[in-house]
C-alpha positions in Angstrom: -6.6 -9.8 -8.9 -6.6 -7.4 -5.8 -3.1 -5.9 -5.2 -2.6 -2.8 -2.5 -0.2 -1.4 -1.0 0.3 -2.2 3.3 3.6 0.1 3.9 3.4 2.9 1.6 7.0 4.0 0.0 6.0 8.4 0.8 5.8 8.7 -3.1 2.1 7.8 -4.7 3.9 7.6 -8.3 5.9 4.8 -6.7 3.1 3.4 -4.9 1.2 3.1 -8.4 4.4 2.0 -10.2 4.6 -1.2 -7.8 0.8 -2.0 -7.8 0.6 -1.9 -11.4 3.4 -3.8 -11.9 2.2 -6.6 -9.5 -1.0 -6.7 -11.7 1.0 -8.1 -14.6 2.2 -10.5 -12.6 1.0 -14.5 -13.2 0.9 -16.1 -10.7 -1.4 -19.3 -10.2 -0.8 -21.7 -7.1 -2.6 -24.7 -6.4 -4.9 -22.7 -3.9 -6.1 -19.1 -3.5 -4.4 -17.4 -1.1 -3.2 -14.1 -0.1 0.8 -13.2 -0.3 2.9 -10.0 0.4 5.9 -9.2 -1.6 7.9 -6.8 -0.9 8.9 -4.0 -3.1 12.2 -2.4 -2.3 13.1 1.0 -4.8 16.4 2.3 -5.3 16.9 5.7 -6.3 
């Protein structure tokens, strides 16, 4: 699976955590497509 950051949080650590979390998702669509998934961090 290919995961990339479109808009940075400003923190490399948070960006890396979001990418790693998304890589563990299991998403099996009926067709191949690109999906943008917004991630909101609250500290």
